[in-house]
N, C-alpha and C positions, 0 to 999 in steps of 0.2 A: 838688575838683577831685580829692580820697579816696579819692572813692568813682569816678569814672572811673576813675582806676588801678588802684583795684581787682577792675572788672568787667575792666578790658584783661586785669591776670595772671593774673585768671578765663581768660578767652576761651581768653592760651596754656596754659594750664596744662589744656584743654579738650582743646585742636590737640597738644597732647605726647598727650596722653594719647589720643587718640585712631589716633595714630601707631604707639606703640606695641602697641598691638592690631588694631592690621591682619592683616585674612585671611592665611597664607600665599600665597604661591601654590602653585593648584593643583597634582595631581601630577599628570606626563606622564603619558600615556596608553600603557598593556602596549607596547610595543618587539615583545620576542621574546615566546615560548614562556613561559622560562620566568620572564616578567613576569606571566604568567595565576594566579589561583590556581589548588587540584587540585580535583580532582570526586574526593569521598569515599567509597568504598570501601565505605566499615562503612556508609554514608547508604543506598548504591545498595540492597545486600544488604540492610537497615533493610526500605528500601518496598515493596525484590520478595517474601520476606519477608510484608509485611500484606497486599498485593497480589491473592499470591497462598495465600494460605492458607486452611481451607475454608469460615472465616468469608463469604469471599466468595464464595462459590462457584458461582466462577469468572465468575465477572462477564461474565453476557448483558445483553445488553443488556431494558430492559424488568425485571430481576431484583428481588431483595431485593440480588442485587450491588451491582447497578446502581448506586443508592439510594445502598449505602457506600462505593465507589468515587467517586464527584460526590461523598461528605461529604469526602470525602480527599481530595481531591485539591483541594477546593475549603479545607477549611485547612491544607493543607497550602503552597502557592502565598497565602494571606497570613500561614504564618509568615514564607514566601521575602519582608516588604517589597512582593508586589506588587501592584497595583487590580485589582479588578472587570474581567476582559480584555470583557464584551459591553455598550454604550454604553448600555443601560441602566440598566446599576448592579451586572446577576449576573455569575454566575461564570461561566453558561449559555450555553449557543444549543441552542433548543428543535429537535429530530428528529423530525418524525413520520415512526413509520414503522406497519408495517404484517406482521402473524406469520401465517403463511400455514405449514400441519401437513397437509397433505398427504400418502392413503393410495390410493395406485395399486392397481391392478388387474394381474394381467398381462397383460402385452404378447404381441396376439394375432395372427401376421403369416400370411395369406395369399396363396395361392397358385395357382386355381382349384378343383380338391379337393384340393389339399392342406393341411395347416394347421398352424402351430407353433406350443410357446405358452413365452414366456419369462419365468423366474424373478422377478420381485421383486430389490431389493436381489444376490442372487448370478451375475444376468447382467443386467441398466436399472437405472438409476438417471432416475426422473421427476419433475418437478415441475413446477405453474403457479407462472407471475404475474399471472394473473387476479385481483381481485379477489371471486371468487364460489363458491359452496357447492358446482359441482363442473364438474368439464368432460372431453371426450370426444374420441376419433379413433373416429369409425369407419366403418372402409375407407375409410381412408385412403391415396389411392394414395403407394407410398416411391420416393423418388428418391436414387440416388448421386452427390450434385453434390462431388465429389473433398473441396479442403478449404474449399468456404462461403464463397468468397475471390472481392472483386472488385472490382481494383486497376488502376483504371487508368495511373497511374500509370507500372504495369510491363505494361501492353501485358495486361496477365490478365482473365478473366472465366472462373467456372468455371458461371455458368449462362446460357451463349448458348445464345438457339435455344433458352427451354426455357422456359414457366413454369409458377413451382410453387406460385403461389395455392393454399392448400387443402390443398396436399401435404407428406409429412410428409418431412424432405430430414436422410438418411444423413451426414455430414460426417468428416474426416476433423480432428485432434488437429494443429495446433501451425501454421507455416506450410509451405509447398510446398519441399521437401527439392531446387532446380535445380541440376545438375549445372553447373559450371564448362565450359564448350568447350575447355577447351585441357587439361584434367585434374579431368575425368570422378572420380577422387578424391573431390573436393573440394567446396563448392558454389559458384555463384556471388555473390561478393559483391557483385553489382551488380541482382540481383536479392536482394527480400525482406531486403536485408542478412547473407543469407549466411547464417555457423552463427547468428546471432546474429539471437531472433527480435522481430519486427516485429508487433504492435497487430495488425495481421489473422492472427494464431496464433492469439492469445486467445481462448480462447475468451465466451467476454464476446461481445468482434469477431463472432462465427459464430453466439451467437443476437439480435445485434443485426441484423446482415443476414438473416435467416433473415424475421422479424421484419418486417423494411421490405418485404420483397417478397413480404409475405402466405404464410408461409409459417403451416401448421397445427401442423406439430413439428417438432422439427427434437434430434435424435440425435448426439452425438460418439463416438467410437471415440477410449474412455482407450487408449494405450501409456503405460506409467510411465515410459520413458524420457522422451517429447519432451513429456511433458504433464510433466515434475518432481515427481508421488505416485503414490506408489500407490494402487489402487481403494480402499484401506479408506477413504483421504481421499475420494473421489466418494463413494461411500456416506454417507459423513457430510454429507452431502449433498442427503439424505433427512430428517436434521431438522429442524424447526420454520424456520422459512426466514422474513429482514428485506430490507421491499426496501420505497423510500420511499411516501409516499403521496403517491399519482401522483391529480389530477382523472377521469382518463377507466377508472380503476379495471384498467389498465393490460394494458385488452382492445384496444388496439395493436401488445401484443405475440403472436409463436407461443403456441399453447393451451397445450401443451407442450415443455418447454423437459429433456433428459436424456441422459444417458450411454448405450455399450454396452460391454458386457467387449473386445477384440476377440477372445475364444475365441464371444460371441454377435454379433457381428459377421461374422465365417466363415461361421459358419451360413448367418444370414439370406439373403446373400449366396448362398453354396449351392446354398439352395433354392431359388433366384430365376436357379440357372443360370449361377450368376459364381461368381470367383477374385480372395477379395479379394488378395492380392500380387501382380496382374497389373494391379487395380485403380486402386495404389494406387502403383506405376508411373506408371500416361499419367494418375494424378490430379496428377505431379510436371512435365507440361508443359503449353506453353500452347493445345494444340490440344487439351486434353480438352476434351469437350463432358461436363453431365450424361448420369445412364441410368437412364432410365427404367427400374424393374427388375422391371414386371408383375404385383408383389406389391402386399398391403395393409397397417395396420396400424390391431391397434381394444384402446382403451384407454382407462381413464375414474381421475381421480384425486380421488377426495373430498376434501372440502379446509374445514379449520377452523380460523376466523382471532381475529384480534384486535389490537385498537392498542396503540401506543405513544408517548407522548411520549419520546421518549429525550433525551439529550444530552450533544452537545459541550460539555467545561473549559474554560476560558479566560482564563488571567491576564496580564495586560498591565505592563509594567514601561520606564512612559512615556520620551521620548528627552528629551534634555538640550539639542537645539538649537531653540528655535521658530523656526527656519526645513528646520528637517527635520526635527519630532518628529512631521508624518503623515504619515511614511513607515514603510517600517515588515520587517522581518524575518521570520520565522515556526518555531518548532522546532515539529516536530508526533510526535505517537506515542499510538498506537492503547488507548485503555485494553483494552477488550472481546475479552473471551474465550468462549465456548460453552457455562459455566454446567453444567448436568449435563448427560452427555452416557451412552453404552455404558455400561457400566464395567466393568470387569480388574480381576481380583481383589476383586472386593467394592467399588470405587472409581471412583463414578459421577462424581467432582466434572475439571470438565477446568479446572485451576487457570491455568494460561498463565503458569508464571510466565517460563520464556522470550518467551516466546510472548502478553504482548508487556509482561509487570508489570516483565521488566528496563531497556524501554525507556520506560516510563515514569519509572521511577525517574531512571533519566539522565537526565531529560529535568527535574526536577522540583531533580536540583541541579546541572545547571548552571542551573536561575529562582534557586538561591540564592546561585549564585556568582558570577552577572552583576549583581545585584542589589549587591554588594559592591565592584564594582570599581570606582575613581578614576580619571581622569572615569568618567561613566555614558553610557554610549551617546548615540550625536544620535540616530536613527534610535529610534522604538516598536520593540521583542523583545516576539512573544507567544508566550504558547507556550499549545499548542493539542492537546490530548489531546483524541483524537474516538473515537463511539462507532464500533458496526457495521465493521466494517475484514471481521473474517470475514465478514460476510454480502453480502459489495463492494465494500467501498469505499466503504459507506454516508457514515457526519461525515463526509467529507471530502471527496464529492458533493456532500453538502445546503450546506455549506461554499462550495464552489466556484459553485455555484449560487445565493447568498445569503450574501458574505461579509460580512460586520462591517467588514472597510475594504477602500477600493477596491483592486483586484487589479493595476491601474495601476500600483500605488505603494505596491505592494511586491518587494521589490526580490527575494527568493527563498525557499526553503524546505529545511530543513537537515529531513531525516526520521530517526527510529531506529523501527526495528524491530525488533527483538532484539540480541544483544549478544555478546563473545566474553566465553567465558567458561571460557576453558581455557588463559588465559597469557600471555606478553609474546608478541611479531609483530613484524616487521622489516617489513613492512608491512602495507596495509589496499586491500584489494580496493570497487574503486567502481565499482555496475552502470551499467551506463551511463558510460563513461566515455570524456573528448573531446563529450559534448553542452554542454553549458555552461562559461562561463568562474567560475563556483561550480568545478572543480573549480581549475581557477587555485589559489585560493583555501587547497583544500587538498594538493593539491601543496605552498605555501609551509609548509604545519606542519606537513607530515610530516616533510620535509626540514629541518627543527629539531627534529626527535626523532632523526632517523638513519632514518629511513625511507623508500619508496619505495608507490606509487598503481599497484593493479595490475587489469583489466581482470578485470571477472568471465569465470572456466572455463567455464560452461553460457549463456552468449548466449542459449543456443535453448532455452531455458528458461521464458523471457518474463520476469526478477525483476523490471525495471525498471515493470513493471505490472500488478505484484501488492501495491502498497501504496500509501497515504496519499498520498503526492507527486504519481503518476498522476496521479491530480486535479487538482493546481493545474499538473502542465506539458499537463497538457489546455487548458490556462486558458491558458496563455503565461506562466508565474508560472516562472524557471526553479530547476528543482528537483533537490537532491542529495542519494542513497541509498547508503552505504556498506557493505557489509557486512564482518566479521571477515575481519584477516588471513588468509594459506595456512603463512605462512614462519615453526615458531614457532620460538622461541629456548629451544636445545639440547634438539629434539625431531626425532625422528625426518620424513625429508620426505611419509611418506605420512598424518604426524600426521593435520593437518587431514581428509582427506579421511575417512580410518576415524571419527572423530572427527563429522564433517556426516552420514554416510552412516548415526552410528548411532541419530543425533541425529533422521535425517531416517524410519530405518523404525523407532525402541521409542518416542519420547516427540512424536513432530511431531501438534499435534490429537489427547493422547489423554493417558486419564489423570493417566500420566505425568510428562508438564510440568512437574517440578516443581524448588524446588536440589537437587541434587547434593552431596554432601557434598565432593567432589573440583574443586570451580570454584574458578576463579582466579582474581580480578575485575582484577589486573594490565593484562592487555590493555587490558580498555573502560574500565581510569580512564584511559590511552594515549588511545585512540578520546576518549571525552566531550571530552577540555583539547583535540583538533583542533577538534571539535563548536565547542567554547567561545569559543577565539580567530576558526576561522570569525566564527562566531552576529556574536561583535564587532565584525572588524575588518569587515564587511559593511556591519556598522551604522553604519562613518567614515568610508564611502567618497565618495569623491569621485565615481566615475556610478559605472551601472548595470548589473549585470554583464548578459553577455545567452548568449544560444544564440551556439554553430558556429554557423558556417557549411554549410548544408544541412541543418543540422538539422530534424527536420519538424516543429516546435512555434518554431521562428524568424520565419513572415511571422506566428503567433500573437500574439505578445508586440509586432509589430514596427508590426500594426494599432491593438495596446492601449495601444499609448508614444503611437500614432499624435492618440491619443483624446483624450488624458490634459491 
């Protein structure tokens, strides 16, 4: 009896003790932006200093800089408490690239007995994606093909009635600027997005279309404003270029792809008996037909090649809800830049501080802060730092083609490419504002900061198609890309435009893109906290975000989800 009583008392004691040590209830999920942790300006600056240091040699794919960058990001993801993002247990996804360095000859244009020679770099830039030692255009017939567009939804075809196989095309940059019938001073918003660029306006589209039609060569006429960057940026394309390694050695592409200055194009067309400005005006109409120039182009490009196994770096914060952990939210930021480049004042390292060491640094601190939030996100959050963005969005393209996690189970992508380094703003610019429900998440968070969202002020420059989120959008995944605000608190109204113009002309893709003494990251941390809240709330959401009605990617997404 005494033993039985003793056992009963012991059991009661254990029950009482267990009741006293029961874990406290889990904290509620952050409800307001104030509940989220602050992204650290000091941490962002420290990571940027490291990634943009001369030690990293400009972070070119396949270089010592890549090795150092991949190791640094892997170490920082691990320190943040993330898991290796590749299901094979590593921190990387290998991205096979082929690097091609071309040495073009001068471009020789001939019409009858007349001949004109155009200078490499000064007048034109040419390269090839063919994985061969040499490509040549030998007396290739020249055709002016307007904007180089076939867009059946707009009833537009710059190639009607002509076979351009084996010929060399001269095409204009951007979309056809179609005037509005009611107000000719404005562009028709129902055709090619009006002022906003569509994918038809991107140089990548023009090269792809030329290849599809069998053209031997294609030269885009560069104009700084519609292109969105000056000629020196195009000249930078003559450096060693990377491509995704393809089984056909890229022989399906045109032999030669490249650019002409506006002055060179004007001279070429004049030699062919044509007026550049008149042809440009005609090309903005549906009735335009490609114009054979009665002239030929001859050009050779000798090439040296090397293969590179570059790497995307990926960390994973596993979802806490067993029913939702196999669904995903992705943050992206490209780690690469140009490595060693043309020297300016003796400096030949393109450090890429703003573009995009800052974006990677913000993503790293978002990862650190996301790990501290309780309760943890229900869905898995991926932090994907991709390679070869500067070579044509290649790392994100590879992930889109060979995703480590199903894209139909990926709710959305938040891309960070550059940050606000000039102080606080009362707004945030969203490139492609109105594209998807992700903008609604951003608007809600911005409202809590007493800020507003604004559309891109220069949609004609096609920024939505110029960073890594685009390769997810093409696969149907809602993708968000924000730029710095333009209304700087306590600064003149023209402050933003002056700083942007200064960066574009002085620092963009140049060795001078380094950390500046006047950087003020207070605005960047506001943006970063907004991104943090967006990603967490998306990971907790009751439903998948959608593209808005009428968006070009909506049908792709709907088809993918129907197969899920």
